[in-house]
N, C-alpha and C positions, 0 to 999 in steps of 0.2 A: 297393789304393791308387788305381789308375786309375779304378775305378768310382766311388769316393768323390769324386774330383776332378771327374769328369764330371757327377755328380749335383748339384753345388753351383750351377752357373749356372741349371739348371732350377728349383731351389728358390728362388733369388733372384728369378728372373723371375716365378714364381708368386706370391711374396709381394708383389712390386711391383704385380701386377694386383689382388690381393685387397685391398690396403691403400691403394688410390688414394683420396685424401681427397675429390676432386671427385665421383666417382661415388657414393661412400657417402653423402655429404651430399645429393646429389640424390635417392637412394632414400629417405632419411629424410624429406625434404621431401614427396616424393610420397606416402609412407605417411601423413604427418600430414594432408595435404590430403584424402586419401581418407577418413580417419576423420571429419573435420569436414564433409565434403560433405553428408551427410544433414541435419545441423543447418541449414546454410546454405540447402539446398533448401527445407526446411520454413519457415525464417525468411522467405525471399523470397516463397514462395507464399502464406503465411498472414498476413504482416504488410506487407511492402513493396508487393506488388502491390495488395492491398486499400486501402492507404493512398493510393497514387497514383490508384487508381480513384475513391476517395471525393473526393479533391481535384479530379479531373476533373468529377465529378457536381456539385460545389458551384458550378460556374460556369454551370450551366444551370437552366432552369425548364421544367416540363412543364405545359402548359395544355390545357384541353379543346378550345379552338379555337386552332389554330396549332401544336399539338404541342410538340416539344422545341425550345427556342431558347436561344441563348447570351446570357447577361445579365451576364457579367463578375462584378464584386464586388457585385452588387445583393443577393444573399442575405446576404452579410456585413453590408452596410449596414443591411439590414432587421433583422438580429439585434440590432444596437445600439439599435434603437428598439422592440424586442419586449418588452413589459412582462412577459410570461410567462417568457421566458428570463432577463431581468434580475432578476426576482423570485426565480427559482430560484438564481441565482448569489449574490444577497444573502443568501438563506436559508442557503446552504451556507457563506458567509463567517461568518455568525453561529454556525453549527454549529462551524466551525473555531476560532473565538476562544474558545468556551466548552468544547466537548467535548474537544478535543485536549489542552489543558493539564491538565484534570482526569484524563484517561486516562493521560497520560505521567507525571504526578506520582504517581498510584497505582502505576503500573508501577515507577517508580524507587524508591518507598518499599519496595515488596515485594522488589525486587532487593537493596536495601541491607540489609533485614532478614534475608533468607536468606543473604547473604554474610557477615554479622556473626558467624555461628556461635552466636548466642544462641537461635535458634529450633530447637526440637526437631522431628524428622521433616521436615527440609528437603526431602528427595527426594520425599516424598509430597505436600508442599505445592506444590512446583514442578509436579508432575504434575497436581494438582487445578486449579491456576491456568491451566495450558496446555490442559486439556481443552476449555473453551469455544471455543478457536480451532479445535480439531479437529472440532467440530460444524459441519456445513454451515450456511451462512447462511440457507438456506431453512427448515431445521428450527428453527434458533434463533429466527427471526422468528415462525414459527407458534407456537412454544412461548410466547414473550413476548406474542404477540397473544392467546393464550388467557388468560394471567395478567392482562392488561390489561382483559379483557372486563368491561364495566359490568354486564351482566345475569348472566353465568355465571362470570366470573373469580373465582378464590379470593381475590384482594386485595379486591375489592369486597364479596364475601360475608363475609369476616372482619371488615371494618370495620363492616358493617351488624350483624353478630352482637354486637359489643360496643357498639352504640349510637352509632356515629360515622357521619357522612355519607361516602359513597363518592364520591370525585372521578372524573369520566370521563377516564381517562388517554388515551383515543383521541379526545378532542374537539379542535377546531381550535386551542384555546389550549394544550393540553398535549401534543399529539402530537409536537412537535419535541423536547421534553424526554424523552418516552418513547423516541423514536428514538435520542437520545444515550445513553440507558441501555443500549439493546440493543447499540449499537456498542462502547461501553465494556466491556460484559460479554464481547463476542466477542474483542476485540483487546488488552485489558490484559495478559493472560498472554503473548501473542506478543511484545509489546514488552518485557515483563519478562524473557523468556528472552534477548533480544538484549542487554539491559543487564547481566544476570547473567553472561552469557558474557564480556562485556568486563571485568567486575569480577574474574573469576577469572584473568584474564591479567595483573593488576597484581602486580609482585614483592612478596613478603611482607616483604622487608627494609624497605620503606617503612613498613609498619604497625609493625614492631618498633621502628624508630627513633622513630616518633611516640609509641608507648606509653612508651618510655624517657623521653621529654621530658615525659610526664605528660598527653598529649592524650587526651581522652575519645573515645568511639565517635562521638558526633555531630560532634566537631571533625575526626576522621579522615575521616568521610564527606564533610563539607563542603569540607575543604581538600585532601584527597588523592584520594578515590574519585571524586567527581563531576567534578573537572577532568580526571582521567585517562581518563574514559569519554565525554568530550565528542563525539568522532567517532561513537560508537554512539548517543548521544542525538540528534545531528544526523540520523543515518540514520533513526531512528524518527520524527522530526519530518517529514522529507521523505516517508517512506512514508505518514504520516498525512495530509499535505496532498493527496497523490495520491488516497488512498482516500476522502477527504472529498468531493472534487469528482466522483469516479466512483461515488458511492453510487447503487446501483440495486436490489439484491435486497430490502433492507428496505422502502423506500417502495413498491415495486411490489407486495409482498405485503400490507402494511398498507393499501394502497389498496382491496383487496378487503374488508377488515374495516371500514374507516372511509373510505368514498368521499367523504364531506363534508369530512373533515379533510385528506386528501391528494389533491391535484388531479393532473392529468396532467403538470403542469409543476412538481411539488414540488421536484425536483432537476434540474439541467441534463441529466444522463445519462438520467434517466427521461423527460424532455421530448423528447430526441432520439429515443429509442426509440418514443415514441408518434407523433412526427411521421413516422417512417419506416414503421412497421408498422400503425398505426391510421389515420392521415390519408393514408398513401401519398404523402407529400411527401418523397421520398428526397433531393432536391436541397437543400432547405433544412435537412434533418436533417444532411446531410454538412457544410454550412457551420457549423451549431451545434456539431457534434463537433470541427471544426478550431478554432473559437474557444475551446471548452472546453479543448482541449489546449494552446493558447497561454496561457490563463489559468493552467493548472497549472504550466507552465514558468516563467512570470513569478513566481508566488508562491513556487515552490521556489527559484528563483534569489535572490529577495529574502531568504528565510529563511537560505540558505547564506551570502550576502554579509554580512548583519547578524551572523551568528555569527562569521564570520572577523574582522570589525572588532572585535568584543568581545574575541576572543582576542588580537588585536594590541595593543589598548589595555590589556588586563590584563598 
């Protein structure tokens, strides 16, 4: 009996030390910071530091006579009068207005069709539509460049075989449309998967109630499904805006196949690359890159703001 009574205080004291909430919480926080430390280290080293260094470079100019000199915002002011840069931005704005709505409309149609349950083999079709996104952009562009070839491409050869004139799909007049087709082929399936995943999260009771009221599949899609996945559609729009102004792989590879159709300033991102690594003008390239980032932020914000206003008005 005495040994039992004497053991109780030691047990309580041990429990008190083991269950102290402050020390336990501190150990949990320390473990959490330890796990995320590698990510933050890579994030700072590969993104934050290069970003600040590029901003630093954009305020200087390197001349053959005089060396490196501080010029302030001269590089930025020059970009707003640079016809090559402004032409690339205008070209991508046209690309955005035409290609993005077509691609997202196609992705939305396919997502709605697969979600309706009327399509057989939906799993296989989802995989087939997503495969182009899994193909590297370099491989996809080279493949489509071969298909577009005016002398050796199967499209031109087939049209000539049936007695029709073969258009030059890599000519200066047609290359932008050909580029739109490549990007649509690459990313339509990716956007479809995002929309389809959002559709699968809608409660089935909404569909059952609509069917009881006599609503057709088109009515259900227009009044229930599309409004319910507006956040997912907005996400795909913002991703598409960013991807449009950052277009690089496709024009850089097609430039080797059609140098007369795609110039060094065909897209702003391609122009910044050529400024830095071909013309060795890293200071002006850094300014162009920063302006391009600001343009992307403004366009994305305008898209998001207009979508929110429509939702409020609705």
